[in-house]
N, CA, C and O of each residue as an XYZ file, in Angstrom:
336
protein
N      10.520      9.514     -2.147
C      10.755     10.711     -2.936
C      12.190     10.189     -3.950
O      13.179      9.801     -3.326
N      12.221     10.197     -4.880
C      13.058      9.692     -6.351
C      13.793     10.560     -6.569
O      13.365     11.667     -6.896
N      15.235     10.272     -6.437
C      16.115     11.326     -7.070
C      16.262     11.282     -8.697
O      16.799     10.215     -8.999
N      16.028     11.918     -9.622
C      15.995     12.132    -11.038
C      16.936     13.061    -11.653
O      17.443     13.931    -10.944
N      17.262     12.965    -13.041
C      17.751     14.392    -13.593
C      17.192     15.269    -13.968
O      17.747     16.179    -14.585
N      15.777     15.236    -13.667
C      14.747     16.134    -13.834
C      14.252     16.863    -12.462
O      13.344     17.686    -12.339
N      14.977     16.407    -11.627
C      14.413     16.972    -10.018
C      13.980     16.021     -8.904
O      14.664     15.004     -8.791
N      13.084     16.163     -8.168
C      13.289     14.791     -6.942
C      12.005     14.287     -7.300
O      11.756     13.136     -6.942
N      11.094     14.954     -7.970
C       9.892     14.221     -8.082
C       9.147     13.308     -9.880
O       8.277     12.468    -10.111
N       9.908     13.938    -10.539
C      10.333     14.061    -11.907
C       9.727     12.225    -12.473
O       8.980     12.071    -13.439
N      10.237     11.113    -11.657
C      10.128      9.864    -11.868
C       8.711      9.439    -11.350
O       8.518      8.244    -11.574
N       7.454     10.185    -10.600
C       6.726      9.745    -10.290
C       5.252     10.788    -10.195
O       4.195     10.660     -9.577
N       5.788     11.853    -11.137
C       5.044     12.410    -11.019
C       3.171     12.147    -11.522
O       2.107     12.433    -10.975
N       3.460     11.627    -12.515
C       2.344     11.232    -13.257
C       1.532     10.368    -12.584
O       0.301     10.386    -12.564
N       2.564      9.312    -11.814
C       1.832      8.525    -10.514
C       0.886      8.876     -9.406
O      -0.226      8.563     -8.980
N       1.987      9.765     -9.129
C       1.182      9.921     -7.536
C       0.303     11.012     -8.424
O      -0.699     10.564     -7.866
N      -0.031     11.648     -8.966
C      -1.331     12.770     -9.394
C      -2.566     11.913     -9.574
O      -3.659     12.321     -9.182
N      -2.417     10.716    -10.168
C      -3.096      9.428    -10.604
C      -3.811      8.642     -9.187
O      -4.977      8.315     -8.965
N      -2.800      8.534     -8.525
C      -3.010      8.120     -7.145
C      -3.774      9.006     -6.480
O      -4.825      8.700     -5.917
N      -3.160     10.440     -6.523
C      -3.883     11.221     -5.467
C      -5.117     11.426     -5.844
O      -5.981     11.609     -4.987
N      -5.452     11.433     -7.322
C      -7.045     11.386     -7.622
C      -7.801     10.455     -6.816
O      -8.640     10.531     -5.918
N      -7.202      9.552     -7.457
C      -8.052      7.915     -7.200
C      -8.322      8.249     -5.451
O      -9.489      8.005     -5.144
N      -7.489      8.737     -4.316
C      -7.440      8.565     -3.288
C      -8.656      9.540     -3.223
O      -9.729      9.128     -2.783
N      -8.514     10.774     -3.634
C      -9.635     11.620     -3.389
C     -10.746     10.961     -3.887
O     -11.296     10.569     -2.857
N     -11.598     10.498     -5.068
C     -12.633      9.620     -5.168
C     -13.311      8.972     -4.378
O     -14.517      8.790     -4.218
N     -12.179      8.560     -3.780
C     -12.816      6.851     -3.016
C     -12.712      7.053     -1.423
O     -12.737      6.143     -0.594
N     -12.561      8.745     -1.106
C     -12.788      9.074      0.110
C     -14.279      9.814     -0.107
O     -15.289      9.569      0.553
N     -14.149     10.850     -1.282
C     -15.623     11.586     -1.253
C     -16.472     11.279     -1.451
O     -17.451     11.739     -0.862
N     -16.595     10.141     -2.579
C     -17.825      9.616     -2.946
C     -18.540      8.794     -2.110
O     -19.761      8.948     -2.107
N     -18.121      8.066     -1.495
C     -19.058      7.664     -0.275
C     -19.826      8.514      0.303
O     -21.051      8.531      0.416
N     -18.771      9.447      0.780
C     -19.338     10.613      1.565
C     -20.799     11.233      0.916
O     -21.829     11.427      1.561
N     -20.617     11.457     -0.366
C     -21.172     12.320     -1.326
C     -22.651     11.441     -1.337
O     -23.795     11.898     -1.334
N     -22.142      9.831     -1.351
C     -23.768      9.505     -1.901
C     -24.100      8.716     -0.559
O     -24.871      7.763     -0.670
N     -23.584      9.028      0.712
C     -24.302      8.460      2.131
C     -24.699      9.706      2.651
O     -25.835      9.422      3.032
N     -24.529     10.931      2.934
C     -25.213     12.339      3.132
C     -26.155     12.766      2.247
O     -26.402     12.409      1.095
N     -26.752     13.763      3.119
C     -27.589     14.652      2.174
C     -26.529     15.884      1.994
O     -25.739     16.107      2.912
N     -26.513     16.620      0.904
C     -26.074     17.769      0.715
C     -25.916     18.763      1.431
O     -27.087     18.853      1.062
N     -25.638     19.794      2.214
C     -25.854     20.939      2.617
C     -24.520     21.688      2.524
O     -23.567     21.261      1.873
N     -24.516     22.879      3.246
C     -23.868     23.958      2.929
C     -22.424     23.535      3.925
O     -21.362     24.123      3.723
N     -22.494     22.944      4.513
C     -20.977     22.123      5.352
C     -20.394     21.230      4.310
O     -19.444     21.513      3.580
N     -21.070     20.123      4.324
C     -20.704     19.423      2.863
C     -20.211     19.955      1.786
O     -19.218     19.466      1.248
N     -21.000     21.329      1.182
C     -20.339     21.722     -0.075
C     -19.092     22.254      0.286
O     -18.114     22.010     -0.422
N     -18.949     23.284      1.778
C     -17.303     23.978      1.939
C     -16.755     22.465      2.315
O     -15.589     22.474      1.921
N     -17.006     21.316      2.825
C     -15.797     20.516      2.495
C     -15.461     20.028      1.373
O     -14.278     19.786      1.135
N     -16.468     19.787      0.452
C     -16.104     19.557     -0.842
C     -15.394     20.643     -1.755
O     -14.661     20.341     -2.696
N     -15.606     21.565     -1.482
C     -14.813     22.789     -2.326
C     -13.182     22.919     -1.481
O     -12.066     23.203     -1.917
N     -13.530     22.672     -0.522
C     -11.806     22.730      0.468
C     -11.129     21.442     -0.294
O     -10.078     21.614     -0.911
N     -11.556     20.555     -0.257
C     -11.102     19.163     -0.693
C     -10.386     19.106     -2.224
O      -9.365     18.546     -2.624
N     -11.404     19.951     -2.895
C     -11.198     20.218     -4.558
C     -10.194     21.109     -4.172
O      -9.135     20.494     -4.046
N     -10.108     22.036     -3.986
C      -8.586     22.947     -3.676
C      -7.628     22.352     -3.690
O      -6.804     22.310     -4.603
N      -7.590     21.548     -2.190
C      -6.133     20.578     -1.870
C      -6.066     19.698     -2.778
O      -4.915     19.260     -2.780
N      -6.861     19.069     -3.765
C      -6.721     18.080     -4.751
C      -6.022     18.436     -5.786
O      -5.106     17.725     -6.199
N      -6.391     19.713     -6.414
C      -6.110     20.504     -7.112
C      -4.318     21.335     -7.033
O      -3.467     21.396     -7.920
N      -4.293     21.726     -5.984
C      -2.967     22.003     -5.668
C      -1.809     21.083     -5.554
O      -0.604     21.287     -5.705
N      -2.706     19.669     -5.149
C      -1.695     18.381     -5.097
C      -1.070     18.112     -6.357
O       0.152     17.993     -6.447
N      -1.896     18.003     -7.396
C      -1.653     17.853     -8.787
C      -0.864     18.124     -9.375
O      -0.023     17.518    -10.039
N      -1.267     19.922     -8.992
C      -0.310     21.047     -9.851
C       1.032     21.157     -8.872
O       1.954     21.873     -9.264
N       1.153     20.461     -7.615
C       2.818     20.062     -7.040
C       3.081     19.307     -7.863
O       3.900     19.550     -8.749
N       2.271     17.934     -7.718
C       3.112     16.739     -8.607
C       3.550     17.124    -10.085
O       4.281     16.400    -10.761
N       3.093     18.190    -10.466
C       3.310     18.036    -12.417
C       4.492     19.381    -12.398
O       5.289     19.371    -13.337
N       4.652     20.766    -11.148
C       5.382     21.691    -11.514
C       6.305     21.905    -10.272
O       7.116     22.831    -10.285
N       6.205     21.115     -9.262
C       7.227     20.783     -8.002
C       7.062     22.757     -7.663
O       7.821     23.611     -8.121
N       6.073     22.958     -6.919
C       5.988     24.098     -6.849
C       6.800     24.762     -5.514
O       7.497     24.116     -4.731
N       6.582     25.927     -5.469
C       7.512     26.689     -4.357
C       6.450     26.639     -2.912
O       5.283     27.028     -2.950
N       7.028     26.159     -1.840
C       6.222     26.499     -0.559
C       5.445     27.454     -0.523
O       4.433     27.266      0.153
N       5.564     28.523     -1.062
C       4.692     29.932     -0.769
C       3.451     29.774     -1.441
O       2.399     30.258     -1.022
N       3.592     28.912     -2.775
C       2.517     28.895     -3.414
C       1.460     27.842     -2.802
O       0.233     27.937     -2.756
N       2.426     26.659     -2.282
C       1.697     25.841     -1.334
C       0.735     26.138     -0.186
O      -0.221     25.520      0.282
N       1.501     27.654      0.194
C       0.907     28.176      1.292
C      -0.395     29.060      0.647
O      -1.379     29.094      1.386
N      -0.448     29.385      0.060
C      -1.511     29.831     -0.889
C      -2.510     29.021     -1.130
O      -3.643     29.468     -0.953
N      -2.374     27.911     -1.501
C      -3.329     26.643     -1.577
C      -4.058     26.455     -0.140
O      -5.272     26.638     -0.043
N      -3.325     26.112      0.881
C      -3.853     25.896      1.864
C      -4.722     27.013      2.585
O      -5.639     26.778      3.372
N      -4.296     28.229      2.196
C      -4.905     29.456      2.883
C      -6.349     29.608      2.197
O      -7.352     30.042      2.764
N      -6.264     29.179      0.904
C      -7.596     29.315     -0.199
C      -8.322     28.501      0.391
O      -9.510     28.800      0.512
N      -7.731     26.953      1.058
C      -8.947     26.288      1.290
C      -9.582     26.324      2.457
O     -10.697     25.841      2.654
N      -8.743     27.025      3.455
C      -8.849     27.437      4.648
C      -9.995     28.544      4.293
O     -11.037     28.495      4.946
N      -9.878     29.299      3.528
C     -11.188     30.414      2.932
C     -12.348     30.192      2.667
O     -13.419     30.657      3.055
N     -11.826     28.865      1.438
C     -13.515     28.799      0.951
C     -14.233     27.633      2.147
O     -15.433     27.362      2.098
N     -13.436     27.112      3.036
C     -14.214     26.554      4.008
C     -15.232     27.351      4.584
O     -16.462     27.363      4.555
N     -14.165     28.135      5.216
C     -14.937     29.207      6.356
C     -16.086     29.728      5.675
O     -17.244     29.497      6.021
N     -15.669     30.593      4.485
C     -16.733     31.367      4.125
C     -17.931     30.254      3.688
O     -19.053     30.623      4.033
N     -17.880     28.959      2.990
C     -18.790     28.392      2.467
C     -19.775     27.578      3.680
O     -20.784     26.928      3.408
N     -19.285     27.761      4.892
C     -20.095     26.729      6.054
C     -20.845     27.918      6.597
O     -21.950     27.387      6.488
N     -21.097     28.997      7.050
C     -21.533     29.721      7.514
C     -23.234     29.662      6.771
O     -24.094     30.465      7.132
């Protein structure tokens, strides 16, 4: 992390978000192309989307730990309810 006058993440927020999105696409795209879509894969993709959204949001707004915990809980609930 970089310490700046805007906070601890200010200098790298845009670059980190773009890097996170690129990594997510690079990890998910081969899976989507190689595997047949079923409920478990849809649950995985939904959970990954929640994690990505909260990561980008955190990079832009420097979320509180409670909000990050909410994102983790939502990802867990999405994955559990969608995979049944």
